[in-house]
N, C-alpha and C positions, 0 to 999 in steps of 0.2 A: 389724304386731300379730301375735302368735303366739296362736292359738286352739286348744283341743283339746275334740273332742266325744267323749263317751264314751256308747257304745250298749252297755247291759248286760242289757237286758229283752227282752221279746217282738219278734223282728225281723220279724214278720209283722204288726204292727200300724200304724195310722195314725201313731203316735208315731214309728216308725222312719223312714217316709216324711218326715215334717217335719223330723226330725233331718238326714236327708241333703239334703233342699232347702234348709234354713237353712244348712248347712254349706257347700253349693255357692255360694250367694249371698255368703257371707262369704270364700269362697277366691278369689273375683275380685280382691280387693285386700288379702288377708291370707294369712299362712301358717297353713294349717289342717292339723290331724292329726285323723283320724277313727279312734277306737280302738274296737275291738269286744273286749268280754269276755263271759265267761258265755254265756248263751244268744244274745247279739248277734251272736257269730261265724256264726250260721247265715244272717245277712242276706246274705251274699256268696256262699253256696253255691247250687247248681242245686235249688232247692226247690219248682219248678213252682208258682208263684202262681196260674195260671189254674185249676189244680184246687181251689184254696182259695177261688176267687171273687174273688180281689183281684188289684190291680196289682203287677207286679213292680218292681224297680229298674233294668230295661234301659235305660230313658230317661235316668236318672241317670247310669249307667255311660258312657254315650255322650258325656256332657259332661266327664268327667274329665281329659281330655287338654287342656282349654282353662283349667283353673283350677289353682290351687297348693294342691292337697289330696293328703295322704299317707294311705292306708289301712293301718291297722295292726291286726294281731289278736295278742291276748296268747296265748303259746305254751302255757301250761298249760290255758287254756280250750279251745283246739283240741284239744289232746292228750287231754283229758278226755271229748270227744265224738267222739273218732276220726277227726278231720279232719286232713288233710295239706295242704300248699300247693297241689297239684294239684285239690284239691276246690273251690276258690274260683274264681268265675267271672271275675274281674279280678285283676290283680297287686296282692298284698298284701306287707307287710312283717311278718314273724312276729317279735315282741319277747318279752323276758322282762318280768316285772312291774317288775323294777328299771330297765330301759331306759325302760319307759313312764312310771314315776315321775319319772325325769329330765326327760322332755319336758314333763310336767305342772308340774313345779317351775319349768321355765323360760319358762312360757307366762303371758300376761297374762290370759287368761281360761279357764274351764273350764266346759263345759256338759254335765250328765249327763242321758242319756235313758233 
């Protein structure tokens, strides 16, 4: 099954953590695309979570090599925030809105966070 997760809101919230956890669990037996748009693109940057008093995504990043999950950043959202591919802590694929739309259209489920 092909599943798309879209993180568009506050990347520093418990909601973002839950989105990653659920996506990782589903990526064990499914093809998962985790798409970050708008402020969601900040989730994969070096944003110093300890300084905010919250847990970062490092433990989640460690498990990416064991599951079938692709991390995607929308190009316009990254560009609007001055982010380049080198600003992300893990390997991401930067895609246009149209490319992301094609992935969404070919998926059986889409979850927006």
